[in-house]
Every structure is written in structure tokens, then in C-alpha cells.
N, C-alpha and C positions, 0 to 999 in steps of 0.2 A: 954502600954508597945511600947516604942516607936524602929524603930529597929537601930541597930547599922552600922556605918559607915564602921566595916568591911563588914558587908554582903551587904551594897550594893556595895563598890569596889570590890568585889567577884562576884556581877550581872553584872557590868559593864566589869568586865575584859574578862566573859564570852560572851557578845555581841560586843565586841572589833573591831570584825571581818568587823563589819556593818560601814559603813559611816552614820552619823547624828543620833547617840544616844544621848540622853541628859536626862537631870533630872532635878526634882525641888522639894526641900523640901516644906513640908506642913503640918503642925501641928507635927512634927517629925517623918511622915512617908515620901514616896519618890513617885512622878510619875515619869513614864519612857517613853520620847517621842521617837518617830523612825520618822525619817526627818518631825517633827513638828506636828506629829499625837500623842495622847495617847495614850500608846501601854498596858503599866501594869502600878501597884503598885506595891511599897513593904511597905508592914504593919504587922508589929509585928513578924518581922521573915519570911513572907510569903511573895512569887514571885504570883502573882496573873494576868492574862492577862485577855484583853477583850473576851467575848464570840463572838466572831464573828465567821462565819461558817465553815472558815478554820482552827480554833483553837481548835473548837468544834469536824472536823473529826479527828486531829492531836494527840488530846488529848482525846480519848473516855470514858478512864476510870475515869477521869480526875474528883475530887469532887468541886461543886459549894462552895464558900467561898463570904463572904462579907470583905469590907473596915472595918467594925466596927459593933461592937456585935450589933444586932439589925438592922444593918443597911438595907437598900433593895435594893443594887445593888450588883445582883450576879456577880460573876467574876470567872474563872476557875483555878484553885488552881495548880502551875505547881509543883511538886515533883523533879523531872528528871534536879534540876539543874547541874548537873557536865557536863552532855554532851553539850557541848558548839555547836557540828555541828547542834544538832536537836534545841538548842533556836535560832541559827542563821538561819534555817530552817522555823522554824517556826514565827518569826518574818517576814519575807519575804515574806510567805503565809499569812500572817495576813494583811499586810500593806493598800491594795487595799481596803479592807472592811472595816478598821477602818474609823471612820467619821471625818471629816476635823475640829481642832481647833477652837474654837470659837474665832474671833479673837477681840482683845480690843476695846472697843468703842472709835470711833474718837470724839476727843473734838468738843463740838458745837461752830459754827463759832460765832464770834462777832457779836451781832445784828444792832451794829452800822456802821460794815462794808459796803462797798458797790460795788456790783459785777460790 
């Protein structure tokens, strides 16, 4: 079951006060980036954030969930998606703890070119 565009639009609207929010479609689901770092996932109509220490602290009763059934990557499910202020503070608190995004591999230099 993939996530609807309406749900994505709602989440993006909730995060609209933050600069640097973007998303990427991946196999019918969405990665949510905050200032070029993967902060959350939208999968099967669920909003899941990375379990960094600040998110765990701000979501003490959140259940852990995975992106797919049987998946090993455990994320925190955010149920209170109607609270725009909370979501904004959550993302701001998480930012410094999020891992840097892996950069795309640079093209190999032409072996015939000389430096």
C-alpha cells in the first residue's frame, strides 16, 4: 500500500515553516529531507522519524515501526501529526543528530587524461 499524495501534501504543509524541507519519491513512498539530511519517511500512510536521541526524548511513548513488513530499520512513529508546532520543534531538535546524507559517487576520472 503506497502513501497518497494528499497525505504527503498534509505533512509538507505541517512542516512548511521550516526552511529546507524537501522530499523524494522512492518505490511509492517518500523520504523527507530537512536541510539535505534524511529526517523522516512516509510509508503506508505513517509518518516515521529517525530515532535520534532528541526524537526519542520528545516522543517517549512512540512506538517503533519499520518501513516495510519485516524490515530491520526501526523508526519512531509520529501519531500527533496535527500539531504543527510540535513537528517543527521536533525537526529542529533532531537536525544536529541526523547523519549526513551520503553524497553521490563522483565520476571516475578519465584514465587517459593527464594532470
